[in-house]
N, C-alpha and C positions, 0 to 999 in steps of 0.2 A: 705903556699902559699898566696900571696897577690892578691887582686881582685880590679879592677877598676869598681866602681858603676857609671853607666851612667843614667842620668835622662834628659828627655826632655819634656817640657810642650806641650800638644796637645789639640785638640778638637776632637769630635766624627768623623769628616770626615777624620782627618789626623792620628788617633790613629793606624789603621791597617798598613799604610805605614810606620809609625815610628817604630812600632814593627817589621815589616819585615826587615827594614834596620839593626836594632840591631841583629837579629837572622842571617841574611846573613853575618854580620861581625864577628860572632862568639859567641854571646850570645846564650846559650842553651834554654832560655826562657825569657819571659818578664812578668812584673806585671804592671797593671794599677791601679792607685789609684786617688782619688778625695779628696782633702783637701781644705776647705774653697772655694769651687768652682773652684779650679784650678786642671785640670786633668793632670796627669803625667804618662809617660811610663818609666819604669825602667827596666834595664838589667845589667848584670855583665860579664866582661871580665877578663880572667886570665891575670896577669901581667907577660909578657914573652918578648922575643925579637921582637915580632910582635906588641906589644901594641901601640907604637907610630903611626905606619903606620895604624893600625885599627881605632884608635881615629881620625886621620886626615880624613880618608876615611868616617867615620860616620859624621863628621861635614860638609864635602863637600856635602854628600848626603842629610843631613837634610836642608842645606841651599839652596839647589836646588828644594825642594818641592814646594815652590810658583810658580816655573816655570811650574809646572803640575797642577796648580789650587788649590793647597792645602795650605790654609793659617794657620800658627801656631801662638799662642800667642807670642811665642819667638823661634827664630832659633838657639839660644845658646845652647850648650851641656854642662851640669853640670856634672863634674867628681869629684868623692870622692875616696880616696884610703883606702881600708879596709883590715884587716886581716881575716883569716878563721873564727875565733871566731866571729868577728863583722859582717861578712856576714851571718852567721847562726842567730845572734840575729836580724839583719835587716830583713832577710827573714821571720822569724817567727813572727815578728811584723805586717807583711802585712796580715797574714792569721789567721782569727778567724772564728768560726762556722757561718754558714749562713743557714737559712731556706728558702726553696722553696716548698710551699705546705706541704706535710707530709715528704718531704726529708730534712734531716739536713746533710749538708756537713761539716765535722769537721776535723781538723788536729788531728793527733794522740796525741799530747801533751795537748789537751784541754779536758774539761769534760762538754759537752753540756747539756743543759736542755731540755730533751726529755720525751715523754710519750710512752706508749706501742704501740701506733698506728704509731709512727713515724719510718721512715727508716733512719738509720744513715749510711752514706758513709764515711768511715775513709780514710784520705789521708795524705800522705806526698809528695806534688807535686814536691819537689826539684826544678829542673830547667826546668820543663815542664809546659805547659799551662794547666790551668784548676783547679780553687779553688771554683767555684761555686759563686764568687763574681761579675764576669762580667755579664753584661746584656744577653749577647748571651748565656752563659751557663745556666743562669736562664731560659731563653726562652725554651731551649732544655729540661731542667730538667721538666719543667711544661708539655711540649708536650708529653714527655715520660709517664708522670703520667696519661695523658688523653688517651693515645693510647693503653697502655699495659694492657691486661686482663690476661695474663698468658700463657706460652708456645710459644710465638712468637720467631722467629729467628730474632736477631738484628744484623745489621752491622754498627759499629761506625767508620767512616772514619776520620782520623786525631784525634786519641784518646787523645793525650797529656798525661795528668796524669791518664787517665782511668776513670775520674769522671762520664761520661755518660754511659760508658759501665757497670761500677760497679752498678750504679743506675738502669740501665735496668734490670740487673740480680736480683737485690733485689726486684724489682718490679714484678718478675716472669717470665721475658723473658729467654728462653733457647733453643738453645745455644746463646751465644753472641760473636761476633768476633770483635775484636778491631785492627785496623791497624794504623800505623804511619810511616812516612818516616824518622823521626829522631830517631837514635839509643838510645839517651839519653831518649827520651820520651818512647821508647819501654821498656827500662829497668825499668823507673819509674813506668810505668803502670803494668808491671809483678809484681813488688813489691807491688803495691797498691792492685792488684787483690788478691794476696796471703795474704795481711794483712786483707783483708775482707773475707778470707776463701772461695774464689770463683774460685779457680784454676781449678776445674772440670767443671765449667760453662762458664767461659770467656776465650777465647783464644786470645792472644796478638800476632800479626803477623807483622813483618817489611815489610814495602812496601809503595810505593807512589801512588798506584792506587787501586780502588776497585777490579780490576781484580785478585788481589792475593787471594781473596776469591773465590773459585770455585763454590759455591752454589748460591742460591737466598734467599732473606731475606723478612720477612714481613714488617720490619721497617728498613729504612737506615736512619742514621743521619750523617750529615756533618757540623760540626761547624768549619768552616775554614775561607776563605776569598773570596769575590766574584769572582775574577779572576780564582781562581782555581775551584770553583764550576762550573763556566761557561765552563771552559776547559774540565772538567770531566763529564759534564752533561750527555753525551750519556752513559758513563760507570756507572754512579750512577743509571740511568734508567734501564740499562741492569741487575743490581743486584737485581731489585725489583720482587717479585711475582706479578701475575696479579692483585691482589687485595691489593698490598702492598702500603705502605706510605713512602713518602721521606720527612725528616725534614732537612732543610738547614738553617743555621744561620752564624754568623760572618759578617753580612750584614749591613752596614749603610743604613738608609732610602733612601738616594739618588741613591743607586745602586740596590734597590730592583726590579725595573722594568727590569733592565739588566739581572738579575738573573731569574725572572719569564719568561722572553722571551726566554732564552736560554733552559730552562726546558720545556716550551711549544713546543719549536722546535723539542724536542726529543720524543714528545708524551704525556707529563705529563700536567695535568690540575691543575691550582692553586686553592686549596680548601680554604685556609685561609692565611692571612698575619697577624702575631702577632707582636705587638710593645712593646717595653720598652725603654723609653728615645729616642735616636736617633738610636736605633738598632732594626732589624726586624728578625723574623724567618718566613720561608716560608714552609707551609705544601702542599704537592703536591701527586696526585695520577694519575694513567693512565686515559686518556679520555675514557669515556663510549662510545662504537660503537653506532653511530646514535644519540649521545647526542650533 
């Protein structure tokens, strides 16, 4: 099979919007890279009888982003045509081991430099989001290290490659429930859970809402996008135990207040807002009565 490799130059404010456009037009996942100060979002579409229609739709939607207040370094869509073997090579070139605290996220084909105290999360993300390189994933990984003491129930909403769910389990959380609306991500997450020998600890469930999990969690993590967090704020809060903690990310700094306001409206108090670059993670708990 041939693939169309799509590349669009972005900045922090427009990255989510560009990634969403690529996914909605048929890319099963995207990769964000930064080279010589130029940030790029890349995705792949199969070359089939719909490819020209999809490419034109992507072009039109990218060019329309400035109308919504999102300026891009360039609104031009770069397209390269690659074969299966070339796609595999390009995809692997994106993904190298990355350290976050004592967690090392590594592709299965690498041999990372680790110590006995390190926790290695082995991944083959395929076309699902989550390699540990993005700021939002790193923020969530660090938050999990700070919050997990052992034995906590963790719910990972929008699990992607399963990186956060696997990390939570390796930190001592049990059980861990990972959900995602994308069937490709679900399959990738199941394979990565098995790869890390955690099938008895991490359950991967297809679904687009926290409601697919029937219980309540000590920690809920949702590394998605602001609008989805805002939409499901009530459902996220409903899955927290009384003393539970919600970690939300995938949020550019400019949207942080929108997210914290939506969470506060459903009874959660903002404990901390962590930042890395232009991205933030929000840590919330239920408000204390009388506080």
